[in-house]
C-alpha positions in Angstrom: -46.9 60.5 2.2 -47.9 58.4 5.2 -45.0 59.7 7.6 -44.8 56.2 9.1 -41.1 56.4 9.4 -41.2 59.8 10.4 -38.9 62.3 8.9 -36.4 59.7 7.8 -34.6 61.1 4.8 -33.2 58.8 1.9 -30.6 56.5 3.3 -27.2 57.3 1.9 -24.0 55.4 1.4 -21.4 56.4 4.2 -18.7 53.8 3.9 -17.2 51.3 6.3 -16.3 53.6 9.0 -19.7 54.9 9.6 -21.3 54.2 12.6 -24.8 55.3 11.7 -27.2 52.4 11.9 -29.0 53.9 9.1 -26.4 54.3 6.6 -25.2 51.8 4.0 -21.5 50.9 4.7 -20.8 48.7 1.7 -23.7 49.3 -0.9 -22.7 52.2 -2.9 -25.3 52.1 -5.9 -23.0 54.1 -8.1 -19.8 52.0 -7.4 -18.4 50.1 -10.6 -18.1 46.5 -10.3 -17.0 44.6 -13.5 -18.2 47.2 -15.8 -21.7 47.7 -14.0 -23.0 49.8 -11.1 -23.9 47.9 -8.0 -27.5 48.9 -8.5 -27.4 47.5 -12.0 -26.0 44.1 -10.8 -27.9 43.8 -7.8 -31.4 45.2 -8.8 -32.7 45.4 -5.5 -36.4 44.7 -4.6 -38.6 44.9 -1.4 -41.2 42.2 -0.9 -44.7 43.8 -0.3 -45.9 40.5 1.7 -43.5 40.1 4.6 -43.0 43.9 5.1 -46.3 45.2 5.0 -48.8 42.4 5.1 -47.4 40.0 7.6 -48.8 40.5 10.9 -45.8 38.7 13.1 -47.7 35.3 13.3 -45.5 32.1 13.6 -46.7 28.5 14.0 -47.3 28.9 17.6 -48.3 32.6 18.1 -50.6 35.2 16.7 -50.1 38.8 15.7 -47.2 40.8 17.3 -47.3 43.7 15.0 -49.7 46.7 15.1 -49.9 48.7 11.6 -52.1 51.5 11.1 -53.1 49.8 7.7 -53.8 46.6 9.1 -57.7 46.0 7.8 -59.8 44.5 5.1 -61.2 47.6 3.1 -59.7 49.8 0.3 -58.8 52.7 2.4 -56.3 50.2 4.5 -55.0 49.0 1.1 -54.5 52.5 0.0 -52.6 53.6 3.3 -50.3 50.4 3.1 -49.5 51.5 -0.3 -48.4 55.0 0.8 -46.2 53.4 3.7 -44.6 50.9 1.0 -43.7 53.4 -1.5 -42.4 55.8 1.2 -40.2 52.8 2.3 -39.0 52.2 -1.1 -38.0 55.7 -1.5 -36.4 56.0 1.7 -34.2 52.7 1.0 -33.8 53.9 -2.6 -34.6 50.4 -4.0 -35.3 50.4 -7.9 -38.0 47.6 -7.5 -40.6 45.8 -5.6 -42.7 42.5 -5.7 -46.2 41.5 -4.7 -48.9 38.9 -4.8 -52.6 40.1 -5.1 -53.7 39.2 -1.8 -51.0 41.7 -0.3 -52.2 44.5 -2.0 -56.0 44.1 -2.0 -58.7 42.9 0.3 -60.1 39.7 -1.0 -63.6 40.5 -2.5 -66.9 38.5 -2.1 -66.7 37.3 -5.6 -63.6 37.0 -8.2 -65.2 40.0 -10.1 -64.8 42.2 -7.0 -61.5 40.8 -6.3 -59.9 41.5 -9.7 -61.9 45.1 -9.5 -60.0 45.9 -6.1 -56.8 44.6 -7.8 -57.0 46.9 -11.0 -57.8 50.0 -8.4 -54.7 49.2 -6.5 -53.0 48.7 -9.8 -54.0 52.4 -10.9 -52.7 53.3 -7.7 -49.2 51.7 -8.3 -49.3 53.3 -11.7 -49.3 56.7 -10.4 -46.7 56.0 -7.5 -44.3 54.3 -10.1 -44.4 57.3 -12.3 -43.8 59.7 -9.1 -41.2 57.5 -7.7 -39.5 55.6 -10.2 -39.6 52.3 -8.3 -40.5 49.9 -10.7 -42.2 46.5 -10.5 -39.6 43.5 -10.6 -42.4 41.0 -10.4 -46.1 40.2 -9.7 -47.9 37.0 -8.6 -51.0 35.5 -7.5 -51.7 34.0 -4.2 -53.0 30.6 -5.0 -52.3 28.9 -1.6 -53.8 30.9 1.4 -57.3 30.6 0.9 -59.4 27.5 1.7 -60.5 26.8 -1.8 -56.7 26.0 -2.5 -56.3 23.6 0.4 -55.9 20.8 -2.2 -53.8 22.8 -4.7 -54.7 25.2 -7.3 -53.6 23.9 -10.9 -53.2 20.3 -9.3 -56.5 20.5 -7.4 -59.1 17.5 -7.9 -62.0 20.1 -8.5 -61.7 21.6 -12.3 -63.5 24.6 -10.7 -60.6 25.6 -8.6 -58.4 24.8 -11.7 -60.5 27.3 -13.7 -60.6 29.9 -10.5 -56.8 29.8 -10.4 -56.4 30.3 -13.9 -58.7 33.4 -13.9 -56.6 34.7 -11.2 -53.4 33.9 -13.0 -54.7 36.3 -15.8 -55.8 39.1 -14.0 -52.3 39.2 -12.1 -50.7 38.9 -15.3 -52.8 41.8 -16.9 -51.9 44.3 -13.8 -48.0 43.1 -13.9 -48.0 43.7 -17.9 -49.7 47.1 -17.4 -47.4 48.2 -14.6 -44.1 47.3 -16.8 -43.1 44.4 -14.5 -40.1 42.8 -15.4 -41.0 39.1 -14.6 -44.2 37.2 -13.8 -43.8 34.6 -11.0 -45.6 31.0 -10.5 -45.3 29.8 -6.9 -47.3 26.9 -6.5 -47.5 26.7 -2.5 -49.8 23.8 -2.6 -49.0 22.1 -5.9 -48.2 18.8 -4.2 -49.6 16.4 -1.8 -50.3 15.6 1.8 -50.7 12.1 1.3 -50.5 9.8 -1.6 -53.6 7.9 -0.3 -55.9 10.5 -2.2 -53.6 11.4 -5.1 -53.4 10.7 -8.7 -50.0 12.1 -9.6 -50.1 11.5 -13.1 -53.4 13.7 -13.4 -51.9 16.6 -11.2 -48.6 16.5 -13.2 -50.6 16.9 -16.7 -53.0 19.7 -14.9 -50.0 21.5 -13.7 -48.1 21.3 -17.2 -51.4 22.5 -18.9 -51.7 25.5 -16.7 -48.0 26.6 -17.2 -48.5 26.3 -21.1 -51.7 28.4 -20.8 -49.6 30.9 -19.1 -46.9 31.0 -21.7 -49.6 31.1 -24.4 -51.0 34.2 -22.7 -47.9 36.0 -22.2 -47.2 35.6 -26.0 -50.8 36.9 -26.8 -50.6 40.1 -24.7 -46.8 40.8 -25.7 -45.8 40.6 -22.0 -41.8 41.0 -22.6 -40.9 40.0 -19.2 -39.8 36.4 -18.0 -42.3 33.6 -16.5 -40.4 32.4 -13.6 -41.4 29.3 -11.6 -40.3 29.1 -7.8 -39.0 25.7 -6.4 -40.0 24.6 -2.8 -39.7 21.4 -1.3 -42.2 21.1 1.2 -44.2 23.0 3.8 -47.2 23.3 3.5 -47.4 20.5 1.4 -45.5 17.4 2.5 -44.2 16.9 -1.0 -44.6 19.6 -3.4 -44.0 18.9 -7.2 -41.6 22.0 -7.8 -39.1 20.4 -5.2 -35.7 22.1 -6.3 -34.2 23.5 -9.5 -33.3 20.1 -10.8 -36.9 18.7 -10.5 -38.3 21.7 -12.2 -36.0 21.5 -14.9 -37.2 18.1 -15.6 -40.8 19.0 -15.2 -40.5 21.8 -17.9 -38.7 19.3 -20.2 -41.5 16.8 -20.1 -44.0 19.6 -21.1 -41.9 21.2 -23.6 -41.4 24.7 -21.5 -37.6 24.5 -20.9 -37.3 27.5 -23.3 -40.1 29.3 -22.0 -40.1 29.5 -18.2 -37.0 30.1 -15.7 -36.9 29.8 -12.1 -36.8 32.1 -9.0 -34.5 30.7 -6.3 -35.2 31.2 -2.7 -32.3 30.8 -0.4 -34.7 29.3 2.3 -36.4 27.0 -0.1 -32.7 25.7 -1.2 -32.2 25.0 2.6 -35.3 23.1 2.9 -34.5 20.8 -0.2 -31.2 20.0 1.7 -29.1 21.9 -0.8 -27.0 25.3 -0.5 -28.1 28.2 -2.3 -25.1 28.3 -4.3 -26.0 24.8 -5.8 -29.4 25.5 -6.9 -27.9 29.0 -8.5 -25.4 26.7 -10.3 -27.9 24.2 -11.2 -29.8 26.8 -12.7 -27.1 28.4 -14.6 -25.9 25.1 -15.8 -29.4 24.3 -17.6 -30.0 28.1 -18.8 -32.9 28.7 -16.3 -31.7 31.3 -14.1 -34.3 34.1 -13.7 -34.0 35.7 -10.2 -33.4 35.3 -6.7 -35.3 35.7 -3.4 -32.6 36.7 -1.0 -33.2 35.4 2.8 -31.9 32.8 5.0 -33.0 30.0 7.4 -32.3 29.4 11.1 -30.5 26.0 10.8 -32.0 25.2 14.2 -35.5 25.4 13.0 -37.2 22.9 10.9 -39.2 25.6 8.8 -38.8 28.5 6.4 -38.0 31.3 8.7 -37.3 33.8 6.1 -34.5 35.9 7.7 -32.9 38.6 6.3 -29.4 37.8 5.0 -26.3 38.2 7.2 -23.8 35.4 5.8 -21.4 37.2 3.5 -19.6 33.9 2.3 -22.6 32.1 1.4 -23.9 35.1 -0.6 -20.6 35.4 -2.2 -20.9 31.9 -3.4 -24.2 32.7 -5.3 -23.3 35.8 -6.7 -20.3 34.1 -8.1 -22.2 31.8 -10.0 -24.7 34.6 -11.1 -21.8 36.9 -12.4 -20.2 33.8 -14.3 -23.5 33.3 -15.9 -23.7 36.9 -17.1 -25.6 38.5 -14.6 -29.3 39.1 -14.2 -31.3 40.1 -17.4 -35.0 40.6 -16.1 -34.3 39.1 -12.5 -33.0 40.6 -9.2 -32.4 40.2 -5.8 -35.9 40.4 -3.9 -35.8 40.5 -0.3 -38.3 37.6 0.6 -37.5 38.2 4.1 -39.5 39.4 7.3 -38.7 40.9 10.5 -38.6 38.7 13.9 -42.0 38.8 15.5 -40.3 40.8 18.4 -39.1 43.6 16.1 -42.2 45.9 16.3 -41.0 49.3 15.6 -41.2 50.9 12.2 -37.1 51.4 12.3 -36.6 47.8 12.5 -38.0 47.4 8.6 -35.4 49.9 7.7 -32.5 48.1 9.6 -33.5 44.9 8.3 -33.3 46.0 4.6 -30.2 48.1 5.3 -28.2 45.2 6.8 -29.4 42.8 4.2 -28.7 45.0 1.1 -24.9 45.6 2.7 -24.8 41.9 3.0 -25.5 41.6 -0.6 -23.1 44.3 -1.8 -20.1 42.6 0.4 -20.9 39.3 -1.3 -21.0 40.9 -4.7 -17.8 42.5 -4.6 -16.3 39.3 -2.9 -17.6 37.6 -5.9 -16.2 39.9 -8.3 -12.9 39.9 -6.9 -12.6 35.9 -6.9 -13.3 36.1 -10.7 -10.8 39.1 -11.4 -8.1 37.5 -9.5 -8.6 34.4 -11.6 -6.9 32.0 -9.0 -10.0 29.9 -8.3 -11.1 29.7 -12.0 -7.6 28.5 -13.2 -7.8 26.1 -10.1 -11.0 24.5 -11.8 -9.8 24.8 -15.2 -6.7 22.7 -14.4 -8.4 20.0 -12.4 -10.4 19.3 -15.8 -7.6 20.0 -18.3 -7.0 16.6 -19.4 -10.6 16.5 -20.8 -9.3 18.7 -23.8 -7.1 16.0 -24.8 -7.8 14.3 -28.2 -8.7 10.9 -26.6 -10.9 12.3 -24.0 -12.8 14.6 -26.6 -13.4 11.5 -28.7 -15.0 9.7 -25.8 -17.1 12.8 -24.8 -18.2 13.6 -28.5 -19.7 9.9 -29.0 -16.7 8.9 -31.1 -15.8 5.9 -29.1 -18.2 3.0 -28.1 -18.1 1.2 -24.6 -16.3 -1.7 -26.3 -13.7 0.4 -27.9 -12.9 2.3 -24.5 -12.6 -1.0 -22.7 -10.3 -2.2 -25.0 -8.0 0.8 -24.9 -7.8 0.5 -21.0 -7.0 -3.1 -21.4 -4.2 -2.7 -23.9 -2.7 0.3 -22.5 -2.9 -0.8 -19.1 -4.6 2.4 -17.7 -4.8 2.4 -14.0 -5.3 5.9 -12.8 -4.2 7.2 -9.7 -6.5 9.5 -7.3 -6.0 13.2 -7.4 -6.6 15.6 -4.6 -9.8 17.7 -4.7 -8.3 20.3 -2.7 -11.4 21.4 -0.8 -9.4 23.0 2.4 -7.3 24.9 0.0 -10.2 26.3 -2.1 -12.0 27.0 1.4 -9.0 29.0 2.4 -8.8 30.8 -0.9 -12.4 31.8 -1.0 -12.1 33.1 2.6 -9.5 35.6 1.3 -12.1 37.4 -0.6 -14.9 37.6 2.1 
């Protein structure tokens, strides 16, 4: 082990009365909630990139973190892996996630990059066996290198498309070898900066073809995990084609992929799209494409994706409400796609951040379960739509009435409906009883 965190033991659950900053006050992994343990419900994962690859930069300032594994060689990558799995074990999380660029230094050629990725895969394979920490998902970084400045699958240069396809294949192979539960596609630059130089029809077809090839390859190699697409509206591109869950669903329908690809939804991306996180989760469950979530939050006074650790229990509770109502995660989980503030430079800050985030999610999950088990909220929603169970309402809904027939009934029966209260304030007060 690296000893980066000193002699810090595994963090334990100590309950709400604990004053220990390195103990869980709400996350008891063995506590049963709606028939499953909290660990089984939440399926926590640590993000390799923000926790171990990020140097503390922001749009206006450079590196603030000084980590012993920062460097562009394999020795640094191996030390990074040691520290990462040390932290996974201290936090007692069941999963982690990574991009290829997080774990291995870029090679001088594609072949060398893949060789280095596979070498780290060998290391991960041993550490997974030693620690029991598994891979929630792997992905490829197809946005940082300058070759991807005009996109990856949507690039006007077919050689960039080919390079991206080859990179995805290599990462799918490693993810499959490591027993990954999912493979994520995040098109960081799959969009445009200006329509002046963009043929959107071509770019949509290129992206659709890439996704179809990914699905074809998944079935060819027998990868049993889910393929996930991560929506994001902007930043770095002015407009990205995977803007939000609804946009992604329309894209998947267009290219016949709605039964093959699900979504990985990030809180910060939902906010950038002008939505709440629970809206994005509810949209995904409505369309049957919820896969996994990236848990974080944005600073509402900032105009970019700040990727802070979650601390808003009511917002988290509403998201987990919709997740639980849909049956909970299968392959997916709760990945902390969150990073420290650039002033939080001590090793222990990484532990404090994850402990707080895990406790926030635990409180949200328990609140969501309590809302469901109480039943008052669900009863209210059911009663609000109760008239739709009537015979005439069902006939309209099932296509048994034409527009003319409906109009004739409204006129003959002199139907003049009165407004009904939506009860928003009552419902807000009701939800706050549980959080």
